[in-house]
C-alpha positions as a Markdown table, in Angstrom:
| # | Residue | x | y | z |
|---|---|---|---|---|
| 1 | Met | -40.0 | -20.4 | 15.5 |
| 2 | Thr | -39.1 | -23.1 | 18.1 |
| 3 | Asp | -37.7 | -25.3 | 15.3 |
| 4 | Ile | -35.5 | -22.4 | 14.1 |
| 5 | Leu | -34.2 | -21.9 | 17.6 |
| 6 | Lys | -33.5 | -25.6 | 18.0 |
| 7 | Glu | -31.6 | -25.6 | 14.7 |
| 8 | Arg | -29.5 | -22.7 | 15.8 |
| 9 | Met | -28.8 | -24.3 | 19.1 |
| 10 | Ser | -27.9 | -27.6 | 17.5 |
| 11 | Pro | -24.5 | -29.0 | 18.6 |
| 12 | Leu | -23.5 | -29.2 | 14.9 |
| 13 | Ser | -24.2 | -25.6 | 14.1 |
| 14 | Gln | -21.5 | -24.1 | 16.4 |
| 15 | Pro | -18.6 | -26.2 | 14.9 |
| 16 | Glu | -19.9 | -25.5 | 11.4 |
| 17 | Arg | -19.8 | -21.7 | 12.1 |
| 18 | Ile | -16.3 | -22.0 | 13.7 |
| 19 | Gly | -15.1 | -24.1 | 10.7 |
| 20 | Glu | -16.6 | -21.5 | 8.3 |
| 21 | Thr | -14.9 | -18.6 | 10.1 |
| 22 | Val | -11.6 | -20.5 | 10.2 |
| 23 | Leu | -11.8 | -21.1 | 6.4 |
| 24 | Arg | -12.5 | -17.4 | 5.8 |
| 25 | Ile | -9.6 | -16.3 | 8.0 |
| 26 | Leu | -7.3 | -18.8 | 6.1 |
| 27 | Ala | -8.6 | -17.4 | 2.8 |
| 28 | Ile | -7.8 | -13.8 | 4.0 |
| 29 | Ile | -4.3 | -14.9 | 5.0 |
| 30 | Gly | -3.7 | -16.6 | 1.7 |
| 31 | Leu | -5.1 | -13.7 | -0.3 |
| 32 | Leu | -3.0 | -11.2 | 1.7 |
| 33 | Tyr | 0.1 | -13.3 | 0.9 |
| 34 | Leu | -0.9 | -13.3 | -2.8 |
| 35 | Phe | -1.4 | -9.5 | -2.6 |
| 36 | Ile | 1.9 | -8.9 | -0.9 |
| 37 | Leu | 3.6 | -11.2 | -3.4 |
| 38 | Ser | 2.1 | -9.3 | -6.3 |
| 39 | Ile | 3.4 | -6.0 | -4.9 |
| 40 | Thr | 6.9 | -7.6 | -4.4 |
| 41 | Leu | 6.8 | -9.1 | -7.9 |
| 42 | Leu | 5.7 | -5.8 | -9.5 |
| 43 | Gly | 8.5 | -3.9 | -7.7 |
| 44 | Ser | 11.1 | -6.5 | -8.7 |
| 45 | Ser | 10.0 | -6.4 | -12.4 |
| 46 | Phe | 10.2 | -2.6 | -12.4 |
| 47 | Lys | 13.6 | -2.8 | -10.8 |
| 48 | Leu | 14.7 | -5.3 | -13.5 |
| 49 | Ala | 13.6 | -2.8 | -16.1 |
| 50 | Gly | 14.3 | 0.5 | -14.5 |
| 51 | Lys | 17.0 | 0.4 | -11.8 |
| 52 | Glu | 19.8 | 1.2 | -14.2 |
| 53 | Phe | 17.7 | 4.0 | -15.7 |
| 54 | Ala | 17.0 | 5.3 | -12.2 |
| 55 | Glu | 20.7 | 5.3 | -11.4 |
| 56 | Ser | 21.5 | 7.1 | -14.7 |
| 57 | Ile | 19.2 | 10.0 | -14.0 |
| 58 | Phe | 20.6 | 10.7 | -10.5 |
| 59 | Ser | 23.3 | 12.9 | -11.9 |
| 60 | Thr | 24.2 | 16.0 | -10.0 |
| 61 | Thr | 21.8 | 19.0 | -10.3 |
| 62 | Ser | 21.7 | 22.2 | -8.3 |
| 63 | Asn | 18.1 | 22.9 | -9.2 |
| 64 | Pro | 15.8 | 21.8 | -6.3 |
| 65 | Met | 12.8 | 21.4 | -8.6 |
| 66 | Val | 14.7 | 19.1 | -11.0 |
| 67 | Gly | 16.0 | 17.2 | -8.0 |
| 68 | Leu | 12.5 | 16.8 | -6.7 |
| 69 | Met | 11.2 | 15.5 | -10.1 |
| 70 | Ile | 14.2 | 13.1 | -10.5 |
| 71 | Gly | 13.4 | 11.5 | -7.1 |
| 72 | Met | 9.7 | 11.4 | -8.0 |
| 73 | Leu | 10.1 | 9.9 | -11.5 |
| 74 | Ala | 12.7 | 7.3 | -10.4 |
| 75 | Thr | 10.5 | 6.1 | -7.5 |
| 76 | Ala | 7.4 | 5.9 | -9.8 |
| 77 | Ile | 9.4 | 3.8 | -12.2 |
| 78 | Ile | 10.9 | 1.5 | -9.5 |
| 79 | Gln | 7.8 | 1.7 | -7.3 |
| 80 | Ser | 9.9 | 1.6 | -4.1 |
| 81 | Ser | 11.0 | 4.7 | -2.2 |
| 82 | Ser | 13.2 | 2.4 | -0.1 |
| 83 | Thr | 15.2 | 1.5 | -3.3 |
| 84 | Thr | 15.4 | 5.1 | -4.5 |
| 85 | Thr | 16.5 | 6.5 | -1.2 |
| 86 | Ser | 19.1 | 3.7 | -0.8 |
| 87 | Ile | 20.5 | 4.6 | -4.2 |
| 88 | Ile | 20.6 | 8.3 | -3.3 |
| 89 | Val | 22.2 | 7.5 | 0.1 |
| 90 | Gly | 24.8 | 5.4 | -1.6 |
| 91 | Leu | 25.6 | 8.1 | -4.1 |
| 92 | Val | 26.0 | 10.7 | -1.3 |
| 93 | Gly | 28.1 | 8.2 | 0.6 |
| 94 | Thr | 30.5 | 7.8 | -2.3 |
| 95 | Gly | 30.6 | 11.6 | -3.0 |
| 96 | Phe | 28.9 | 11.3 | -6.4 |
| 97 | Leu | 26.0 | 13.4 | -5.2 |
| 98 | Ser | 26.1 | 16.3 | -2.7 |
| 99 | Phe | 24.1 | 16.2 | 0.5 |
| 100 | Glu | 22.2 | 19.5 | -0.3 |
| 101 | Asn | 21.3 | 18.3 | -3.9 |
| 102 | Ala | 20.1 | 15.0 | -2.6 |
| 103 | Ile | 17.5 | 16.4 | -0.1 |
| 104 | Pro | 14.9 | 17.4 | -2.8 |
| 105 | Met | 15.4 | 14.0 | -4.4 |
| 106 | Val | 14.3 | 12.2 | -1.2 |
| 107 | Met | 11.3 | 14.6 | -1.0 |
| 108 | Gly | 10.4 | 13.5 | -4.6 |
| 109 | Ala | 10.8 | 9.8 | -3.6 |
| 110 | Asn | 8.1 | 10.4 | -0.9 |
| 111 | Ile | 5.6 | 11.5 | -3.6 |
| 112 | Gly | 6.7 | 8.9 | -6.2 |
| 113 | Thr | 6.1 | 5.9 | -3.9 |
| 114 | Thr | 2.4 | 6.7 | -3.6 |
| 115 | Val | 1.8 | 5.6 | -7.2 |
| 116 | Thr | 1.5 | 2.0 | -5.9 |
| 117 | Asn | -1.5 | 2.8 | -3.8 |
| 118 | Leu | -3.2 | 4.4 | -6.8 |
| 119 | Ile | -2.5 | 1.4 | -9.1 |
| 120 | Val | -3.9 | -0.9 | -6.4 |
| 121 | Ser | -7.0 | 1.2 | -6.1 |
| 122 | Leu | -7.6 | 0.7 | -9.9 |
| 123 | Ala | -8.6 | -2.9 | -9.1 |
| 124 | His | -11.9 | -1.5 | -7.7 |
| 125 | Ile | -12.6 | 0.7 | -10.8 |
| 126 | Ser | -15.5 | -1.4 | -12.0 |
| 127 | Arg | -17.4 | -0.8 | -8.8 |
| 128 | Ser | -18.2 | 2.9 | -8.5 |
| 129 | Gly | -18.8 | 3.5 | -4.8 |
| 130 | Glu | -16.0 | 1.1 | -3.8 |
| 131 | Phe | -13.6 | 2.7 | -6.2 |
| 132 | Lys | -14.4 | 6.2 | -4.9 |
| 133 | Arg | -13.6 | 5.2 | -1.3 |
| 134 | Ala | -10.4 | 3.3 | -2.3 |
| 135 | Phe | -9.1 | 6.1 | -4.6 |
| 136 | Ala | -9.8 | 8.9 | -2.1 |
| 137 | Gly | -8.0 | 6.9 | 0.6 |
| 138 | Ser | -5.0 | 6.3 | -1.8 |
| 139 | Val | -4.7 | 9.8 | -3.2 |
| 140 | Val | -4.8 | 11.4 | 0.2 |
| 141 | His | -1.2 | 10.1 | 0.7 |
| 142 | Asp | -0.2 | 12.0 | -2.5 |
| 143 | Phe | -1.8 | 15.2 | -1.4 |
| 144 | Phe | -0.2 | 15.0 | 2.0 |
| 145 | Asn | 3.3 | 14.6 | 0.5 |
| 146 | Ile | 2.6 | 17.3 | -2.2 |
| 147 | Cys | 1.4 | 19.8 | 0.4 |
| 148 | Ala | 4.5 | 19.1 | 2.5 |
| 149 | Val | 6.7 | 19.7 | -0.5 |
| 150 | Ile | 5.0 | 22.9 | -1.4 |
| 151 | Val | 5.7 | 24.3 | 2.1 |
| 152 | Leu | 9.1 | 22.7 | 2.8 |
| 153 | Leu | 10.9 | 22.8 | -0.5 |
| 154 | Pro | 11.1 | 26.6 | -0.7 |
| 155 | Leu | 12.2 | 26.7 | 2.9 |
| 156 | Gln | 14.9 | 24.1 | 2.2 |
| 157 | Ala | 16.0 | 25.9 | -1.0 |
| 158 | Tyr | 16.4 | 29.3 | 0.6 |
| 159 | Phe | 17.2 | 28.6 | 4.3 |
| 160 | Asn | 18.4 | 24.9 | 4.3 |
| 161 | Ile | 16.3 | 24.2 | 7.4 |
| 162 | Ile | 16.1 | 20.4 | 6.8 |
| 163 | Gly | 19.8 | 20.2 | 5.9 |
| 164 | Glu | 21.0 | 22.2 | 9.0 |
| 165 | Ser | 18.7 | 20.2 | 11.3 |
| 166 | Ala | 19.8 | 16.9 | 9.9 |
| 167 | Lys | 23.5 | 17.7 | 10.2 |
| 168 | Phe | 23.0 | 18.8 | 13.8 |
| 169 | Ile | 21.4 | 15.5 | 14.7 |
| 170 | Glu | 23.9 | 13.5 | 12.8 |
| 171 | Arg | 26.7 | 15.0 | 14.9 |
| 172 | Leu | 25.0 | 13.7 | 18.0 |
| 173 | Phe | 25.0 | 10.2 | 16.6 |
| 174 | Glu | 28.5 | 10.0 | 15.1 |
| 175 | Gly | 30.2 | 6.7 | 15.6 |
| 176 | Tyr | 27.2 | 4.4 | 15.0 |
| 177 | Gly | 27.2 | 2.0 | 12.0 |
| 178 | Gly | 27.1 | -1.5 | 10.6 |
| 179 | Leu | 23.5 | -2.2 | 11.4 |
| 180 | Glu | 21.6 | -4.8 | 9.4 |
| 181 | Phe | 17.9 | -5.8 | 9.3 |
| 182 | Ser | 15.9 | -8.3 | 7.3 |
| 183 | Ser | 12.2 | -7.9 | 6.5 |
| 184 | Pro | 10.2 | -11.0 | 7.4 |
| 185 | Leu | 7.9 | -10.4 | 4.5 |
| 186 | Ala | 10.8 | -10.2 | 2.1 |
| 187 | Ala | 11.9 | -13.6 | 3.4 |
| 188 | Ile | 8.6 | -15.3 | 2.3 |
| 189 | Thr | 7.9 | -13.3 | -0.9 |
| 190 | Lys | 11.2 | -12.3 | -2.5 |
| 191 | Pro | 12.3 | -15.9 | -3.3 |
| 192 | Val | 8.9 | -16.7 | -4.9 |
| 193 | Ala | 9.0 | -13.4 | -6.9 |
| 194 | Lys | 12.6 | -14.2 | -8.0 |
| 195 | Trp | 11.5 | -17.7 | -9.1 |
| 196 | Ile | 8.5 | -16.2 | -11.1 |
| 197 | Ile | 10.8 | -13.7 | -12.8 |
| 198 | His | 13.3 | -16.5 | -13.6 |
| 199 | Ile | 10.6 | -18.7 | -15.2 |
| 200 | Thr | 9.5 | -15.7 | -17.3 |
| 201 | Gly | 13.0 | -15.7 | -18.8 |
| 202 | Asp | 13.9 | -12.5 | -16.8 |
| 203 | Thr | 11.5 | -10.6 | -18.9 |
| 204 | Ala | 10.4 | -7.5 | -16.9 |
| 205 | Trp | 7.1 | -6.8 | -18.8 |
| 206 | Ile | 5.8 | -10.4 | -18.5 |
| 207 | Ala | 6.6 | -10.4 | -14.8 |
| 208 | Ala | 4.9 | -7.0 | -14.4 |
| 209 | Val | 1.7 | -8.1 | -16.3 |
| 210 | Leu | 1.6 | -11.3 | -14.2 |
| 211 | Ala | 2.0 | -9.2 | -11.0 |
| 212 | Ile | -0.9 | -6.9 | -12.0 |
| 213 | Val | -3.1 | -10.0 | -12.7 |
| 214 | Leu | -2.3 | -11.5 | -9.3 |
| 215 | Leu | -2.9 | -8.1 | -7.7 |
| 216 | Phe | -6.4 | -7.7 | -9.2 |
| 217 | Ile | -7.3 | -11.3 | -8.2 |
| 218 | Ala | -6.1 | -10.9 | -4.7 |
| 219 | Leu | -7.8 | -7.5 | -4.1 |
| 220 | Arg | -11.1 | -8.6 | -5.7 |
| 221 | Tyr | -11.5 | -11.6 | -3.4 |
| 222 | Ile | -10.1 | -9.9 | -0.3 |
| 223 | Val | -13.1 | -7.5 | -0.6 |
| 224 | Val | -15.5 | -10.4 | -1.3 |
| 225 | Val | -14.3 | -12.4 | 1.8 |
| 226 | Leu | -14.3 | -9.3 | 4.0 |
| 227 | Lys | -17.9 | -8.6 | 2.9 |
| 228 | Ser | -18.9 | -12.2 | 3.5 |
| 229 | Met | -17.6 | -12.0 | 7.0 |
| 230 | Val | -19.8 | -10.0 | 9.4 |
| 231 | Leu | -18.6 | -6.6 | 8.2 |
| 232 | Ala | -20.0 | -4.9 | 11.2 |
| 233 | Lys | -17.7 | -7.0 | 13.5 |
| 234 | Val | -14.7 | -6.4 | 11.3 |
| 235 | Glu | -15.5 | -2.6 | 11.3 |
| 236 | Arg | -15.8 | -2.6 | 15.1 |
| 237 | Phe | -12.5 | -4.4 | 15.5 |
| 238 | Phe | -10.7 | -1.7 | 13.4 |
| 239 | His | -12.5 | 1.1 | 15.2 |
| 240 | Arg | -11.9 | -0.2 | 18.7 |
| 241 | Tyr | -8.4 | -1.7 | 18.4 |
| 242 | Ile | -6.5 | -0.8 | 15.2 |
| 243 | Phe | -7.7 | 2.8 | 14.6 |
| 244 | Arg | -9.1 | 3.6 | 18.0 |
| 245 | Thr | -7.2 | 6.9 | 18.2 |
| 246 | Pro | -5.2 | 8.8 | 15.5 |
| 247 | Val | -2.0 | 8.3 | 17.5 |
| 248 | Leu | -2.5 | 4.6 | 17.5 |
| 249 | Gly | -2.9 | 4.7 | 13.7 |
| 250 | Leu | 0.2 | 6.7 | 13.4 |
| 251 | Val | 2.2 | 4.3 | 15.6 |
| 252 | Leu | 0.9 | 1.3 | 13.7 |
| 253 | Gly | 2.0 | 2.9 | 10.4 |
| 254 | Ile | 5.5 | 3.6 | 11.8 |
| 255 | Val | 6.1 | 0.2 | 13.3 |
| 256 | Leu | 4.5 | -1.9 | 10.5 |
| 257 | Thr | 6.4 | -0.1 | 7.8 |
| 258 | Ala | 9.7 | -0.2 | 9.8 |
| 259 | Val | 9.3 | -4.0 | 10.1 |
| 260 | Val | 8.2 | -4.6 | 6.5 |
| 261 | Gln | 10.6 | -1.9 | 5.1 |
| 262 | Ser | 8.1 | -1.0 | 2.4 |
| 263 | Ser | 5.5 | 1.8 | 2.7 |
| 264 | Ser | 4.1 | 0.7 | -0.6 |
| 265 | Ile | 3.0 | -2.6 | 0.9 |
| 266 | Thr | 1.8 | -1.2 | 4.3 |
| 267 | Thr | -0.2 | 1.6 | 2.8 |
| 268 | Ser | -1.6 | -0.6 | -0.1 |
| 269 | Leu | -2.9 | -3.0 | 2.6 |
| 270 | Met | -5.4 | -0.3 | 3.5 |
| 271 | Val | -6.8 | 0.1 | 0.0 |
| 272 | Pro | -9.2 | -2.9 | 0.0 |
| 273 | Leu | -10.3 | -2.0 | 3.5 |
| 274 | Leu | -11.1 | 1.5 | 2.3 |
| 275 | Gly | -12.9 | 0.1 | -0.7 |
| 276 | Ala | -15.0 | -2.2 | 1.5 |
| 277 | Gly | -15.9 | 0.7 | 3.8 |
| 278 | Val | -14.2 | -1.0 | 6.8 |
| 279 | Val | -12.0 | 2.1 | 7.5 |
| 280 | Thr | -12.4 | 5.8 | 6.6 |
| 281 | Ile | -10.1 | 8.3 | 5.0 |
| 282 | Ser | -9.8 | 10.2 | 8.3 |
| 283 | Gln | -8.7 | 7.1 | 10.1 |
| 284 | Val | -6.2 | 6.1 | 7.5 |
| 285 | Phe | -4.6 | 9.6 | 7.3 |
| 286 | Pro | -2.4 | 9.3 | 10.4 |
| 287 | Tyr | -1.5 | 5.7 | 9.4 |
| 288 | Met | -0.2 | 7.1 | 6.0 |
| 289 | Met | 1.9 | 9.7 | 7.9 |
| 290 | Gly | 3.3 | 6.9 | 10.1 |
| 291 | Ala | 4.2 | 4.8 | 7.0 |
| 292 | Asn | 6.2 | 7.8 | 5.7 |
| 293 | Ile | 8.2 | 7.9 | 8.9 |
| 294 | Gly | 8.6 | 4.1 | 9.1 |
| 295 | Thr | 10.0 | 3.9 | 5.6 |
| 296 | Thr | 13.0 | 6.1 | 6.5 |
| 297 | Val | 14.5 | 3.1 | 8.4 |
| 298 | Thr | 15.8 | 1.7 | 5.1 |
| 299 | Ala | 17.7 | 4.9 | 4.4 |
| 300 | Phe | 19.2 | 4.8 | 7.9 |
| 301 | Leu | 20.4 | 1.2 | 7.4 |
| 302 | Ala | 21.9 | 2.1 | 4.0 |
| 303 | Ser | 23.6 | 5.1 | 5.5 |
| 304 | Phe | 25.0 | 3.3 | 8.5 |
| 305 | Val | 26.6 | 0.7 | 6.1 |
| 306 | Thr | 28.3 | 3.4 | 4.1 |
| 307 | Gly | 29.9 | 4.9 | 7.2 |
| 308 | Ser | 29.6 | 8.3 | 5.6 |
| 309 | Pro | 28.5 | 11.2 | 7.9 |
| 310 | Glu | 26.9 | 12.9 | 4.8 |
| 311 | Ala | 24.9 | 9.8 | 4.1 |
| 312 | Val | 23.7 | 9.5 | 7.7 |
| 313 | Ser | 22.8 | 13.2 | 7.5 |
| 314 | Leu | 20.7 | 12.5 | 4.4 |
| 315 | Ala | 18.8 | 9.7 | 6.3 |
| 316 | Phe | 18.0 | 12.2 | 9.1 |
| 317 | Ala | 16.9 | 14.7 | 6.4 |
| 318 | His | 14.5 | 12.2 | 5.0 |
| 319 | Leu | 13.1 | 11.6 | 8.5 |
| 320 | Leu | 12.9 | 15.3 | 9.3 |
| 321 | Phe | 11.1 | 16.1 | 6.1 |
| 322 | Asn | 8.3 | 13.6 | 7.1 |
| 323 | Val | 8.3 | 14.8 | 10.7 |
| 324 | Tyr | 8.0 | 18.5 | 9.7 |
| 325 | Gly | 5.3 | 17.7 | 7.1 |
| 326 | Met | 3.4 | 15.8 | 9.8 |
| 327 | Ala | 3.7 | 18.7 | 12.3 |
| 328 | Ile | 2.3 | 21.1 | 9.7 |
| 329 | Phe | -0.4 | 19.1 | 8.1 |
| 330 | Trp | -1.8 | 16.8 | 10.8 |
| 331 | Pro | -3.5 | 19.9 | 12.4 |
| 332 | Leu | -4.4 | 21.0 | 8.8 |
| 333 | Lys | -5.5 | 17.5 | 7.7 |
| 334 | Lys | -8.7 | 18.8 | 6.2 |
| 335 | Ile | -6.7 | 20.3 | 3.3 |
| 336 | Pro | -5.3 | 17.0 | 1.9 |
| 337 | Ile | -8.5 | 15.1 | 2.8 |
| 338 | Trp | -10.7 | 17.7 | 1.0 |
| 339 | Leu | -8.4 | 17.6 | -2.1 |
| 340 | Ala | -8.5 | 13.8 | -2.1 |
| 341 | Val | -12.3 | 13.6 | -1.8 |
| 342 | Lys | -12.8 | 16.2 | -4.6 |
| 343 | Leu | -10.5 | 14.3 | -7.0 |
| 344 | Ala | -12.3 | 11.1 | -6.1 |
| 345 | Asp | -15.6 | 12.8 | -7.0 |
| 346 | Leu | -14.2 | 13.6 | -10.4 |
| 347 | Thr | -13.3 | 10.0 | -11.0 |
| 348 | Gln | -17.0 | 9.2 | -10.9 |
| 349 | Arg | -17.5 | 11.2 | -14.1 |
| 350 | Ser | -15.0 | 9.2 | -16.2 |
| 351 | Lys | -12.8 | 6.1 | -15.6 |
| 352 | Leu | -10.0 | 7.8 | -17.6 |
| 353 | Ile | -9.5 | 10.6 | -15.0 |
| 354 | Pro | -7.6 | 8.4 | -12.4 |
| 355 | Ile | -5.5 | 6.8 | -15.2 |
| 356 | Leu | -4.6 | 10.2 | -16.6 |
| 357 | Tyr | -3.8 | 11.5 | -13.1 |
| 358 | Ile | -1.3 | 8.6 | -12.6 |
| 359 | Val | 0.3 | 9.0 | -16.0 |
| 360 | Val | 0.5 | 12.8 | -16.0 |
| 361 | Val | 1.4 | 13.5 | -12.4 |
| 362 | Phe | 3.9 | 10.7 | -11.9 |
| 363 | Phe | 5.5 | 10.3 | -15.4 |
| 364 | Leu | 4.8 | 13.0 | -18.0 |
| 365 | Leu | 5.0 | 16.0 | -15.7 |
| 366 | Pro | 8.3 | 15.0 | -14.0 |
| 367 | Gly | 9.8 | 14.0 | -17.3 |
| 368 | Ile | 8.9 | 17.3 | -19.0 |
| 369 | Ile | 10.3 | 19.4 | -16.1 |
| 370 | Ile | 13.5 | 17.4 | -16.0 |
| 371 | Leu | 14.0 | 17.9 | -19.8 |
| 372 | Val | 13.1 | 21.6 | -19.8 |
| 373 | Met | 14.8 | 22.7 | -16.6 |
| 374 | Arg | 17.9 | 20.5 | -16.4 |
C-alpha cells in the first residue's frame, strides 16, 4: 500500500498525467475539427448536387402545406436551413415569391434541417444503448419543430399571425441594411472542403461518401476519447457550467449558432455527448430551441443585403415562428420529449426503423405531397 502511494506521489506521475490529459484534449479538438469538416463537406456536396434543384422547386404556390413540404424537402436535400432560407429570402426580395407564400417554406426549412442530427446519430447504430440516447436527443429537435408547425401553420394560414407580427416589427426597423458577417468555422473548414471536392473532380456523390466516412470516424473516436477521460468530471462540467440551467442552455444554443451560422453543426455537436451519456435529452432540449433562434441570423443578413422590406419581414417571420414555438412548447416540453423517447425505443427493435424514418419523413412524404397537392 505504501509503495502504491509512493508511486502515485512520484514527481514523474503528475507530469505524465498532465501530458496524457493534454494529448486527450488535443485529440478531442482534432476530432471535433474533423467532425465539423465532415458536416461542412457533406453540406457542400449536397449543395453541388441539389442547389439548382432546390431553386427550381421554389416556384410560387398558394397552398401552405405544399409550401411547408417544399421548404422541408429542399432543406433535407441541401442539409442547410441557412442556405434554404437565404434562397427564399432572395426570391422574396426580387419579387419572385410572395411574402405570405414564403412563410410556410421557412417553417418547413426548420424541420428539414434536423435530418443532419439524425444522420449523425446513425454513427452510433452498432451500439444499442448509445444509439438510443443519441437518436432520442436528435429526434426531439424534429418533434419540437413538427409540434410547432402543427399549432402555428393553421393559425398562419387562417389569421396570418406570424405575417402581421413580422411586418409590424419590420416597420420599426426600416432603414437598416448592408450588414455582413463571416463565420470563423467557415473560414477554417470551407477552404478544406472546397479542396476535397476539387480533388474528387467536383463529383458530389464521391464527396458525400467521403464526408460520411469522416463523420463516422470522428464520432466514433470522440466517444472513445470522452469515455477514456474521467467521464464523471466531464459530466459535472456540463451539468455545472454548460447546462447548469435551461436558460443557460437556451442562450448557449442561440449564441453558438449565431456565431457558427449553422444549426446543423451546433446541434450535431450534442449527438456524441448524448450518446456517451454526458448530457440528457432534457438538458439538450432548450439548447435545440436556442439553435433554432440562432440560425435565423443568416436570413437577417441575407434580407439586409437585399434591401427589400418584404425580405426583412420574412426574416422576422422566421424568428417569430421559432419564438412562438418556444413559448408554446417549452412549458409543454414533455410532449416532444415523450415522442422522441418512444420513437427511440422502437429503434431498438430494428435497425431499419431509424433509416426508414429519415427516408419517409424527410424525402418520400414531402415529395408525394408536393406531387399530389401542387
